[in-house]
C-alpha positions in Angstrom: 173.2 111.8 104.5 173.3 109.6 107.9 173.5 106.0 107.3 171.7 104.4 110.5 172.8 100.4 111.0 169.8 98.5 112.0 170.2 95.3 114.3 170.0 92.0 111.9 166.9 89.9 112.8 167.1 86.6 113.8 166.3 83.9 111.2 165.7 80.2 111.4 166.7 78.5 108.6 164.2 76.8 106.6 164.6 73.7 107.7 163.6 74.8 110.9 160.8 77.1 110.5 158.6 74.7 108.1 157.6 72.4 110.6 156.5 75.3 112.9 154.2 76.3 109.8 152.5 72.4 109.5 152.1 72.6 113.4 150.0 75.9 113.0 148.0 75.0 110.0 147.3 71.5 111.9 146.0 73.0 114.8 143.8 75.5 113.2 142.4 72.4 110.7 141.7 70.5 114.2 139.8 73.7 115.7 137.5 74.1 112.5 136.9 70.3 112.7 136.1 70.4 116.0 133.8 73.5 116.0 131.8 72.0 112.5 131.7 68.9 114.9 129.9 70.9 117.6 127.7 72.8 115.4 126.8 69.4 114.0 126.1 67.7 117.4 124.3 70.8 118.2 122.0 70.8 115.2 121.2 67.7 115.7 119.6 68.4 119.1 118.1 71.4 117.3 116.3 69.3 114.5 113.1 69.8 115.6 113.5 73.4 117.1 114.8 76.6 115.8 118.2 77.7 115.8 118.6 79.6 118.9 118.4 83.9 118.2 116.5 83.6 115.0 113.7 85.8 114.3 111.0 86.2 111.7 110.1 89.7 110.4 112.0 90.8 113.4 109.7 88.6 115.9 112.3 86.6 118.1 111.3 82.9 117.5 114.9 81.1 118.6 114.8 77.5 120.2 110.8 77.2 119.5 109.4 74.0 118.0 107.2 74.4 115.2 104.1 74.6 117.7 105.8 77.2 119.6 106.8 79.2 116.6 103.3 79.1 115.4 101.9 80.2 118.6 104.6 82.9 119.0 104.0 84.4 115.3 100.2 84.2 116.2 100.7 86.0 119.0 103.0 88.6 117.5 100.7 89.4 114.3 97.7 89.3 116.0 97.1 93.2 114.9 99.3 94.3 112.7 98.7 92.4 109.8 95.9 93.5 109.4 95.9 97.0 110.5 99.1 97.9 107.9 98.2 99.9 104.9 99.5 99.1 101.6 99.5 102.3 99.4 99.7 102.6 95.7 100.5 106.2 93.9 100.9 107.5 90.6 101.4 111.2 90.5 99.0 112.9 92.7 96.7 110.2 93.0 97.0 107.3 95.8 95.2 104.3 97.0 95.4 102.9 100.5 93.8 99.7 101.8 94.8 97.3 104.8 96.0 94.4 104.8 92.5 92.8 105.8 90.6 95.1 103.2 92.9 93.5 100.6 92.4 89.8 101.7 95.8 89.0 102.7 97.0 87.1 105.3 101.1 86.4 106.6 101.7 83.3 105.4 102.3 81.3 108.4 102.9 77.9 107.4 105.6 79.0 105.0 107.4 81.0 107.7 107.3 77.9 110.5 108.8 76.1 107.6 111.4 78.6 106.7 112.3 78.9 110.7 113.0 75.1 111.1 114.8 74.5 108.1 117.4 77.8 108.5 121.3 77.0 109.2 120.2 72.9 108.7 120.7 72.3 104.9 124.2 73.4 102.7 127.4 71.9 103.5 129.0 72.1 107.0 130.7 75.9 106.5 127.0 76.7 105.3 125.8 75.8 108.4 128.3 76.8 110.9 127.6 80.5 109.3 124.6 80.5 109.8 124.6 79.3 114.1 126.9 82.2 114.2 124.5 84.6 112.5 121.8 83.7 114.3 123.6 83.1 117.8 124.7 87.1 117.1 121.3 87.9 116.6 122.0 88.8 112.4 119.8 85.9 110.8 115.9 87.0 109.9 113.5 85.1 108.2 111.5 87.1 106.1 108.0 86.9 106.3 105.7 86.5 103.1 101.8 87.1 102.8 99.1 84.8 100.8 96.2 85.9 99.6 93.4 85.1 101.6 90.3 86.0 100.2 91.0 86.9 96.3 87.6 87.7 95.3 88.5 91.0 97.8 92.1 91.6 96.4 90.6 91.7 92.8 87.8 94.4 93.6 90.4 96.1 95.0 92.9 96.0 91.9 89.9 96.7 89.6 89.1 99.9 91.6 92.4 100.9 90.9 92.3 99.6 87.5 89.3 101.6 86.8 91.6 105.0 87.6 94.4 103.4 85.9 93.4 101.8 82.3 93.2 103.7 79.5 92.7 102.4 75.8 95.0 103.0 73.0 94.2 106.2 70.7 94.3 104.6 66.8 96.3 106.7 64.7 94.4 107.7 61.9 94.4 109.3 58.5 91.9 109.6 56.5 91.4 111.9 53.0 87.7 112.8 52.5 85.9 115.4 50.1 86.4 118.2 52.9 90.2 117.8 53.2 92.7 115.3 55.5 91.2 114.2 58.8 94.2 113.1 61.1 93.8 111.4 64.5 97.2 111.5 66.4 97.9 107.9 68.2 98.1 108.0 71.9 99.4 104.8 73.9 97.1 103.4 76.2 98.0 101.7 79.9 97.0 98.6 81.6 97.3 97.8 85.2 99.6 94.2 85.6 97.1 92.7 88.0 99.7 90.0 88.2 102.8 91.9 89.3 100.7 93.9 91.4 99.8 90.6 93.6 103.1 89.2 93.8 104.1 93.3 95.2 101.4 93.0 97.5 101.8 89.7 99.0 105.7 90.0 98.9 105.8 92.0 102.1 109.0 91.7 104.3 107.4 93.3 107.2 103.9 93.9 109.0 104.1 97.7 108.7 102.5 100.2 106.8 104.1 99.9 102.5 103.8 101.9 99.9 104.2 99.8 96.6 105.3 101.1 93.1 102.5 100.8 90.8 102.9 98.2 87.9 101.7 99.6 84.5 101.8 98.4 80.9 102.1 100.2 78.2 99.2 99.6 75.3 100.7 100.3 72.0 98.4 101.2 68.9 98.0 98.7 65.8 99.8 102.5 64.1 101.6 104.2 66.8 103.7 107.3 66.1 106.6 105.4 64.3 104.5 104.7 61.9 101.9 107.9 62.2 104.5 111.0 62.3 106.2 111.2 59.5 103.3 110.6 56.9 101.2 113.1 59.1 103.7 115.9 58.7 103.5 115.4 54.8 99.8 115.6 54.6 99.6 118.7 57.0 102.1 120.3 54.5 100.4 119.2 51.3 97.4 120.5 52.4 98.6 123.9 53.6 96.6 126.4 51.8 98.5 127.2 48.4 98.5 130.7 46.1 100.2 130.1 42.6 100.9 133.4 41.0 101.3 135.2 37.4 101.8 138.8 37.8 98.1 140.2 39.1 96.4 136.8 38.6 96.5 134.5 41.0 94.8 130.7 41.6 94.3 129.8 45.3 93.8 125.8 46.5 92.0 125.1 49.5 93.1 122.6 51.8 90.2 120.4 50.1 91.5 120.4 46.9 95.4 120.1 47.6 93.9 116.6 49.2 93.6 115.7 45.9 96.9 115.4 45.3 98.1 113.0 48.1 98.7 109.4 47.5 98.1 107.4 50.9 99.0 103.9 51.8 98.5 101.9 55.3 101.2 99.1 54.9 102.7 96.5 57.4 105.2 98.0 60.1 108.9 97.9 59.4 111.1 95.8 61.3 112.6 99.5 62.6 109.0 101.0 63.4 109.7 98.9 66.3 112.5 100.7 68.0 111.2 102.8 71.1 108.8 100.2 72.7 109.0 100.0 76.5 109.7 96.9 78.1 106.7 95.2 78.7 104.3 96.9 76.5 101.6 95.2 75.0 101.5 95.5 70.9 98.8 94.5 68.8 99.7 91.0 66.6 99.4 93.6 63.5 101.0 96.8 64.0 100.7 99.2 60.6 101.9 102.4 59.5 101.2 104.9 56.9 102.8 106.5 53.7 102.0 109.5 52.2 103.3 111.1 49.0 102.1 112.8 46.5 100.7 111.4 43.3 102.6 113.1 40.3 100.0 112.0 37.7 97.5 113.7 39.1 99.7 116.6 39.8 100.0 117.1 36.1 96.5 117.1 36.2 96.1 119.8 38.6 98.8 121.8 37.2 97.0 122.1 33.5 93.8 123.3 35.0 95.6 125.8 37.0 97.7 127.0 34.1 94.9 127.4 32.1 93.5 129.8 34.8 96.5 131.8 34.4 97.4 131.6 30.8 96.6 134.5 28.5 96.8 133.3 25.4 97.9 135.4 22.6 95.2 137.5 20.8 95.4 137.5 16.8 95.2 141.0 15.1 92.0 141.3 14.0 89.5 143.2 11.8 86.4 145.0 12.5 83.9 146.1 9.4 83.7 149.9 9.6 80.9 152.3 7.9 81.0 151.5 4.2 82.0 148.1 4.2 86.0 148.6 5.3 87.5 146.7 7.4 89.6 148.1 10.3 92.5 146.8 11.9 92.4 145.5 15.7 95.9 144.8 17.0 97.2 141.4 18.2 98.1 141.1 21.7 100.9 139.0 23.9 99.7 136.5 25.8 101.6 134.6 29.2 101.9 130.8 29.2 102.9 129.1 32.1 105.5 126.3 32.0 103.7 123.6 33.1 106.8 121.4 33.4 108.9 123.7 35.9 105.5 124.6 37.5 105.0 120.8 38.4 109.2 120.5 39.8 108.3 123.4 41.9 105.0 122.4 43.4 106.2 118.9 43.8 109.6 120.2 46.2 107.3 122.8 47.7 104.0 120.9 48.8 105.9 118.2 50.9 108.1 120.9 53.0 106.3 122.3 56.1 104.8 125.8 55.9 105.2 127.6 59.1 103.5 130.6 58.2 100.3 128.5 57.2 100.4 129.3 53.8 102.6 129.9 51.1 102.7 130.9 47.4 104.7 130.0 44.4 105.3 132.4 41.1 104.4 130.0 38.3 107.4 130.4 35.5 106.1 131.4 32.4 107.1 132.2 28.8 106.1 135.2 26.3 103.4 134.0 23.5 103.1 135.6 20.6 100.3 136.3 18.1 99.9 133.6 15.0 98.5 136.4 13.0 100.6 139.9 14.3 99.4 143.2 13.9 101.9 143.5 11.1 100.1 140.5 9.0 96.9 142.1 9.4 98.4 145.7 8.3 99.6 143.8 5.5 96.2 142.0 4.0 93.5 144.9 5.5 93.4 147.1 1.9 92.9 143.5 -0.2 90.3 141.8 2.1 87.0 141.4 0.6 83.9 139.3 1.1 84.5 135.8 -0.8 81.8 133.7 0.8 78.6 133.8 2.7 75.4 131.4 4.7 72.5 132.0 6.5 69.9 129.3 7.6 66.6 130.3 9.7 64.6 128.3 12.7 61.3 128.9 14.4 60.9 131.5 16.9 61.4 130.4 20.3 63.4 132.8 23.0 65.5 129.7 24.1 67.0 128.8 21.1 68.0 132.3 19.8 69.6 132.9 23.2 72.0 129.7 22.4 72.2 130.4 18.8 73.0 134.0 19.1 75.8 133.8 22.2 77.1 130.8 20.2 78.0 132.8 17.1 79.0 136.0 18.5 82.2 133.9 19.8 83.4 133.6 16.3 82.9 137.3 15.1 85.3 139.2 14.4 87.6 136.0 14.3 90.8 135.7 12.2 92.2 132.0 10.7 95.5 132.8 10.4 97.3 131.2 6.8 97.6 127.0 7.8 95.3 127.2 11.2 93.4 124.8 11.9 89.8 125.8 13.4 87.8 123.6 16.1 84.2 124.7 16.8 84.3 123.4 20.3 87.8 125.0 21.1 86.7 128.3 19.7 83.4 128.1 21.1 84.5 127.9 24.8 82.8 126.6 27.7 78.7 126.0 27.3 77.5 127.5 30.7 74.5 129.2 31.9 76.7 131.7 33.5 77.8 132.9 29.6 74.4 133.3 28.4 73.5 129.4 26.9 70.1 128.0 28.1 68.3 124.6 27.9 67.0 124.1 24.5 66.4 120.9 22.2 68.9 119.2 20.6 69.2 115.3 19.3 70.7 112.8 21.3 71.2 109.5 20.3 68.8 110.2 17.3 66.0 111.4 19.2 65.2 115.0 20.5 65.7 116.3 24.0 64.3 119.0 24.9 66.3 120.1 28.2 70.1 120.3 27.1 72.3 123.4 28.1 73.1 124.8 24.5 70.3 123.5 22.2 70.2 124.6 19.0 74.2 125.2 18.6 74.4 122.7 15.7 72.9 125.4 13.4 75.7 127.8 14.5 78.0 124.6 13.5 76.0 124.3 10.3 75.7 127.2 8.7 79.5 128.4 9.5 80.5 125.0 7.5 78.6 125.3 5.0 80.2 128.8 4.3 83.2 127.2 4.9 82.6 124.5 2.1 81.4 127.1 -0.1 85.1 129.2 -0.2 86.6 125.7 -0.9 88.7 125.7 2.5 89.8 122.0 3.6 87.3 120.4 5.4 88.9 118.0 8.6 85.6 117.0 10.3 81.9 116.9 9.5 79.4 114.8 10.8 75.3 114.6 9.9 72.7 114.7 12.9 70.8 112.0 13.3 67.5 112.8 11.3 66.9 114.8 8.5 65.9 118.4 9.3 64.5 120.3 6.3 65.7 124.2 7.0 69.4 122.9 6.2 70.9 121.7 2.8 70.4 118.1 2.2 73.7 115.9 3.3 74.8 119.2 4.1 74.3 119.9 7.9 77.4 119.7 10.4 76.0 118.4 14.1 78.5 119.0 17.0 78.5 117.5 20.1 80.7 117.8 23.2 82.3 115.1 24.1 83.2 113.4 20.3 81.6 115.6 17.5 83.5 118.4 16.3 83.7 120.7 13.1 87.1 121.5 11.9 88.8 122.9 9.3 91.9 124.4 8.4 93.0 127.4 6.2 94.7 125.8 3.7 95.2 129.5 1.8 98.2 132.1 2.0 95.7 134.6 3.3 94.3 135.0 6.2 89.9 134.5 6.8 88.5 136.9 9.0 84.8 135.5 10.3 81.8 137.9 10.9 78.7 137.0 12.4 75.3 138.1 11.9 71.3 137.4 12.9 68.0 138.6 13.7 65.4 136.4 15.7 65.2 133.2 13.5 68.4 133.7 11.6 71.9 133.2 11.9 74.4 134.4 9.3 78.4 133.8 8.6 80.5 136.2 6.2 84.1 135.2 5.3 86.4 137.7 4.2 89.9 136.9 2.3 91.9 137.7 -0.5 90.2 136.1 -3.3 91.9 132.9 -3.8 90.6 131.9 -7.4 89.4 128.6 -6.3 86.2 127.0 -8.0 84.1 125.2 -5.7 81.1 122.1 -7.3 78.8 120.5 -5.4 77.3 117.1 -6.6 73.8 116.8 -6.4 72.6 114.6 -3.0 72.2 111.2 -3.9 69.7 110.0 -1.5 69.4 105.5 -1.3 67.7 103.3 1.3 64.7 105.7 2.0 63.0 104.1 5.3 59.8 105.0 6.6 58.4 105.3 10.2 56.8 102.1 11.9 54.0 102.1 13.6 55.3 100.7 17.0 58.0 103.5 16.9 57.9 105.8 19.9 56.9 109.2 19.3 59.8 112.3 19.2 58.9 115.0 21.5 60.0 117.7 18.6 57.6 116.3 16.6 53.8 117.4 16.0 51.2 113.9 16.0 50.8 112.9 12.0 54.2 114.6 11.2 57.0 112.0 10.0 60.2 112.2 8.4 61.4 109.3 6.8 64.8 107.9 7.4 67.4 107.9 4.3 71.1 107.4 3.4 72.6 110.5 1.5 76.0 111.4 0.1 77.1 114.5 -1.3 80.4 115.7 -2.6 82.3 118.8 -2.9 85.2 119.5 -5.5 87.5 122.1 -5.2 90.1 123.1 -8.0 92.2 126.1 -8.6 94.0 126.5 -12.0 92.8 123.8 -13.4 94.3 121.4 -10.4 91.5 119.5 -7.8 92.5 120.8 -4.7 90.1 119.2 -2.7 87.6 116.0 -3.8 84.9 115.2 -0.5 82.7 112.8 -0.2 80.3 113.6 2.7 78.5 110.5 3.9 75.1 111.3 5.7 72.7 108.7 7.8 69.5 109.4 8.8 66.7 107.5 11.0 63.3 107.9 10.3 61.5 110.0 13.0 57.8 110.9 13.5 55.7 112.8 16.2 53.6 109.9 16.7 50.1 109.0 15.1 47.9 111.7 14.1 45.4 112.8 16.9 41.5 111.7 15.7 39.2 114.8 15.5 36.4 115.0 18.4 
């Protein structure tokens, strides 16, 4: 490596260098002071005039006084400002107007004032810099506009706003009898007129200009943040649903599923305000929707679905063959929906979106075995004999015959197993026109009503009650009619009415009881088959008291002919059932009957 020696630079001793630096600073300071002094001196000479080289919006107005500036600006701006075009754009749409159409004009007074003040305020250094910029032609005073005709500008902005403004669409979720109705919220928009006025008058040149529209968002009371989640849940819940058990199915449409929704409209939460555009106009009160499944309603609905899908086990039974012998009809296993498990599945499934537009759930079920099995029936078939029977009669009537025969048939060949209880309404099933029932007379609130679906079923319950009571079985519930009906044993009628008035009894023997029914146009009868129990049944005589006649002003009952009356009374009837010298049942049945009549007898013509 070659080493090159550089000549040593001469240096001044420190003591010799300091005076040189001080002298240089002194010369710079003096020069600056002289420049500032010169600027101030020249500025004083231009106190009433503009700085040389100054321009206003590119128009030269240097060294002119106020009148000169005004004259120059007026001459230069006589045409351009009026013809210059302001254009507003919104997507593909534009709005344009000239300065004169907008009712705006240059603010000459402000421009003159700004020009005369330019470079004459601030520190001396600031003023010197302003002078330097003016002398180099780089100082320009911006031109502003003013509103010369406020009404003209307002009309034009109103025409622009008519194509811009759009009211907000309120989000709404409504639950109706026909299903759920959803309206998606849509923010509105509004032209910010004040911002547009400021933009229009803030011109920096006299040429054509294109301005950005100033638009403010209008938020609905319930916007997307308070709508979307609840709407998604409502849409999911109301998607048609099919619940199946084997080859059976229950299909629920959106209207039915809507009844399971609990919907609340509450005040918006703080977190709902995220995403609001700057400058958006929000209503004073904002809301949100919260949707969920009402578990109590779901439970009721599940019970109804289960009732439709359940296939109750069928007890084995008997039919009376020719010669009075019994033949066994085998029992059948059933299926029973597990309602708790189905409710859990439904609560989870219904709130999930169903992209296919429909869904199905296989209901969990358990096998239900008969209370009285085929083996049980076979065990007793050879020993079953008739142990009780009872028949009642009624006046000829096509409607009463339809109701009584239809009702009695529901209990024909019915077996009540040992220890099993019987409820008239549970075993009868629905009383509907579709099942053969008709409108006929019945007692409602102690008066006859001739237009009751299934009127006359009390004759079925009364007849069966008397057969059961005479066989010595345990009677759990029995009611009397509102008034005494003389075709029934007094004190031994059994009225039924839904809801709340039932006839119930229990087979409190170790043997099955077979019920068979029979009847004609004016009669109905029941026969009970079982094994002999050795029970003895004794009825005490009916004790009648408190006979009450019809009052002359008592309203007539439509079921009775004029002049026919039945006294009111209280009746007590007893029954004692014994076996092997022991009392098994000691019943006291009290009946209260009110007086009734058909009104006063008609006078002969």
